[in-house]
N, C-alpha and C positions, 0 to 999 in steps of 0.2 A: 498342249501341255503333256509332258511325258507321263506315262502311267506306271513308271518305276523310279524309285529313289533309293539312295543308300540308307537314309534315315527318314522315316515317316512318323510324324507326331500327331496324335489325335487330341485335339483341344487347343484353342488359341487363347486361353486365359493366362494367368500369371505363370503357371507351370510350363505351358507349351511355348510361350514367347520367350521367357527368360532362358529356358533350356536351349531353344533354337539359337538364340544369340550367343550363348556360351559355347555351344558346339561349333559355331562359325568361328569364334575366337580361337578354338582349339584346332582349327584346320579342317573341319568337316565341311565339304563344299556342296554336296547334293542333299539338301534337306527340303522336305515338304511338310507344310502345316495345314491340317484339316480343321477348318473352323467355319461354320455357316453364318455367324453373326457379322454384321457390319461394324459394330462398335465394341470397344474393349472397355471394361469397367474396373475401377479400383475400389473393391468392395469394403475395405476398412473405413472408407469415408461415409458409407451408408448410415452408420450409427450417428455420425456427426451431423449429417443432413437431417435425420429424424429428430435430433436434439437441438436443431437450430444453430449449429456451430460450423456449418459448411454449406456451400452452394452446390447445386446439382452439377454445374459445368466443371467443377473441380474433379469430378469422379469419372469423367468419360472422355475417350479419345476415339478416333476412327480406327478400325482394325488395320487398315492399310498403313496408317502412320506408325503403328507399333510393331508391325511385322518386320523382322530384321532384313536388311538388304541382302539379296542373294538367296533368300528363302522363298520357295514357291508356295504361295497361299492358295490352297484349294478351297474355294468357297462352297462347301458342301457339308453334309452331315454323315458321319460314320454310323453304319447300322449293323455291321457284323465284321468279324475277323476270322479269316480262314487260315488257321495256323499250319495247315498242311501245304497250302499253296503260297504261304507268306504274302497274303493279300488282304486289303481292307475293302469291304463293300460299302459303297456310298448310296445315299438316298436317291440319287438320280439314276442309279443303276450301273454307274461306272465302277471299276475296280482299280485300286492302286496297289502295286506290289512293293515290297521292301526287302532290304537286307537286315535292317534293324527297325523295330517298331517300339515307339514309346506311347503308352496309353495314359492320358491325363485329361479326360473329358469333364472332370468335376462331379458334383452330386446333382441329383434331381430332387425337386420339391414334391412332396406328396400331400397336396392340399386336401385331397379326398379322403385321406386316412383319418381325418377328424371330421365327423358329420357336421355340416354347417359352417366349417371354418372358411372355406373359399368365399361363400356368400358374405360372411361376417366382415372379412378384411376389405371387401369391396363395397360394404355398406357405408352410410354416413358416420358410423360410430366405430369403425375398425380400420386397422392398417397393419402393415408389416414392413419393418425396415430391411428385411432380407431381400425384398424385391425393390429394385432400383426405382421403378415407377411409383411405388407406394411409400417410399421413404419421405418425400416432401409432404405427402398427405399426413403422415404420422406427426410431423412437426406442426402442421396446421391444426390438427386435432388437439395435440398436447398443450400447445400454447394458449388455446382457447378455454381450457378447463379452469374453473374457479371453485368448483365443489363437486362432490360425487365420488364415484369409485373408478379407479383406473387399474386395469389388470395387464401385467406383462408376463408372457409365458415362454418357456423353453421346452422342447420335446425331449424325450429320451431317444437313445440310439445315436447313430453317427450324425454329426452336424458340423457345418462350417464354423470354426472359431466359436465354441460354445459360450465363451465369455462375452461375445458381442451381443448376445441376447439381452444382457443387463444394461448396456451402456446408455441407451436413450432414457431409461428409467432414472438413472442418476442425473443426467443432464436436465431432464424435466423437473425432477425434485428440486434441484438447485435453482432453476428458473422460477418455480412456484414459490420457493422460499424468498427469492428476491422480490417477487410480486406481492408477498404477504398473504398468500392463500394456501400455503402448504398444509396448515393445520385443518383446513376445511376439506382436504382431499384424502380419501382412503386409497393407499397404494398397495397393491398385492403383487408379489413376485412369486411365480409358480416355477419351482426348480425340481427336476425329477430325481436328483441325487441327494445323498444324506447331508451334504454340506453345501454351502453357497458356491464353492468351486472345486475344492479337492486338495489344494496345497495348504497345509495347516497355517503357515505364516500369512498367506494371502487371505485365507478364510477369516482369520482374526481381524485383519485390517478392514475387510469388506463388512464384516459383522458390526464393527464399530461405526462405519459409515451408514449402514442400513439402519442401525438404532438411532443415529442422529437425525435421519430423515423421517423416522417413524414408519418405515416400510414393514408390512406384514410379509415375512418370508415363509412360504409353504414349501418345505423340503419333502423329498420322497413323494412328490405329487406331479400330476401332469394333466393337461387339458385333454378331455376325451370327447367332448361334444360342445356345440355352440348353437344357441337359438338366436339367430341374427335379428329376428323380428321382435322377440321379447327381450332381447339384450341380456341373455343369461348364459354364463359359462359353466359347464359341468366339469368339476375337478375330481380326480380320483387319487386316493392315497395308494401308492404302489405297494406299500407294506401291508396295510390292513384291508385293502380292497374297497373301502367305503368311498362313497361319492358325496359331493356337495354341489348345489346349484348356487352360483354367486352372480348377482345382478351387477351390470357394469354400465358406466357412461362412456368409457373408451376402452377398447381392447387392442393391444399391440401384441400380435402373436407371431412366433417363429414356427414355420411348418415342419412337420416330420420330414426327414431326408433319407435318401438311400442311393445306392449305386444306380446308374441309369439302367433301365429295363433291358435295352439291347445288349449292354455289357454283361449283365447277369446271365443272359441267355447264351453267351459264348462259352468256350472251354477255358477261358482265362482265369475265372475264380476257382478256388479250391473246390473239388467235387464234394458236394453234400456238407460243406462246412457249416457247423452250427455251434460256434463257441460260446456265444452270449458273454462276451468279455465284460468285466466289471469296470467301474469308474477308474480304479487305480491302474488298469491295464489298457485303457483306451476307451473310445466313445462307442460303446455298444457293439452289436453283432457285425461280423465281417462278411456276411453272406453277400455274394454278388460282386465283391471287390477283387481287384487283380491280385492273384497270389504271387507275392514277391518275397525274396529274402529281405527281411526288414533292415538289414545293414547295408547290403550292396544294391538293393532296389532292382535286382535282376529277377526275372520270373523263375520260379522254382523248377518248372518243367520245360520251358521254352527258352533256350539260351539267347535267342536274338530278340526277346521281348522284355521290355522294362516298364516300370510305372512309378509315378511319384504323385504327391499331392493328395487331393481328396479321394480319388478313385483307387488308390493303392491300399492293400490290406496290411497297412502298418499299424502299430499299436499306439502311436503318438497322437496327441491332440491335433486335429486337422486345422492348420492355420498357416498364414503366410510366412510367419517366422520359421516354422518347421520346413516349409517348402524351400525357403532360401538356402537352408543347409542341404536339403535333399538334392537340389539342382546341381550343386557343386559335385556332390558324390556321384550322382548318376552320370553326369557329363564325363568326368574322369574315367569312370568304369566303362562306359560305352566306348570311349576312344581306345581304351586298353583292349577291350574285346575285339574291336575292329582290327587290331594289330596281332590278334591271336594270343593275347596275354590275359592272365586272371585279373579280377577286379583289384584295384589298388587303394580304394578308399571305403570307409564304413560310416554310415549315418548313425549318430549316437542317441537318437530319440529326442533331441532338443525341440522345444516349442516355446512360444511366447504369446502372451495375451495382455495388451494394455487395457486396463479398465478405466474408462473416462468417468471418474466418480464425482466430478463437479465440472463447472464450465471453464475451470482453469487448472484442474489437477488430475493426475492419473496415478493409478496403482499398477505397477509394471510387474507382471508375473512371468518369470522364466523358469522352466521346469522340464524334466525329462519324461519319458513315456510311462513312468511309474508315479508321476506327480510329486517328484522330489525336487526341491529347489536346485536350479542349475544356472546361476547368474553368470552373465558374460564377464563381468568384472568380479572376481572372487571377493567374498566377504563384504560386498556392498549390498545392503538390504533394499533392492529395487522395489520390493513389495510395499514399501512405505509410501503413503500419499505424497505426491511431489509436483511442484509447478514445472520443474525442469523436465520431468517425464511427460507432462502435457505438451511441452514444446517439441520434444522428440517425436511423440505420437502424431500430433496434429500438424506441425509445421515441417519438421525434417523428413519424416517417413514418406509423405506423398512425393516430395522432391526426389528422394532417393529411389522411390519406385519408378517414376516416369523416366528419370534420367540415368539411372544406374542399373537397377534390377532388371528392367526390361531390355537393357543393353548387354546383359550378361557380365556386368562389372561389379556386382555386389552380392 
């Protein structure tokens, strides 16, 4: 296998595969994709698996089956980027050089950032639907609850599709209501921000649904420690600094997340950046993420390096809907750059989050990087609870993902 390619892409997830496919369609022939894993996962279905509305097999394919034809799959892990030599160092010791580099390795989970959390989610009383292997366990635990306290948590800072942290909670509540046991269960949602999501129209609709289920919403709060043996979660109010120990029967926790350590150690992030972005401007600090022009997705200091998706220091909510828009922009701009031309497209900060608020309905949030509504169809209030939106999210989107997005056609 050649150790030089016109375009090298780090990461074989949604961003890497869909971008590689689109670049092939635009005439780029020599592309290499660096991805160590054997399997490719459709992460939006994890919530449905944890809520008993999807099967595991629907969310997984082999990496070889989704890698576009003509793209060289390098089954290895990137561990460093030498911007002077235009080369990527791999875990096996090999190097791969490039004309253009696209960095999209996703986020890493920081289980150890919350004492006791790793042990808790692997105990008989805990799970996390953000891990593919733990999502089925989450449903096994949730469907067995008939009384007691169930806690759902979301961390502060950057996170993959923050709204996804809430979805299994709504699915479980609807199931418990069907089973006639919801009134016997105390449901607590721990949310680190001032409101349930951040878009006023969406907040009002979710607050209505939360009240209907009788969920205790703890805003401005986060999980800071877990006692997996005693089954106690320590919550801290971010505003007041006060803490509370809350006993639980089931804990479904989303881990803190960050840019991969190896990426943060390169010279691709902004030097010494410490913005502490607020909820309206993005999900948390941008330390360690690839410093790009947020519109063109080209690196600010290295003209032949690009980034999109979770690892890029953009200010939008990190989600697949945002990524789909970014892929088109980056592909067009990279092709233009290869021809010696300036970027031709700009990313507008769009993102989307479908909230599965019952077993048959969805609240569809479309918004920009400042959490202002940005509906695909103007004047259509997609943030209203809808059965049609459930069909779009649960039935249509997975088909579009496997058959169009990963083929560079959507």
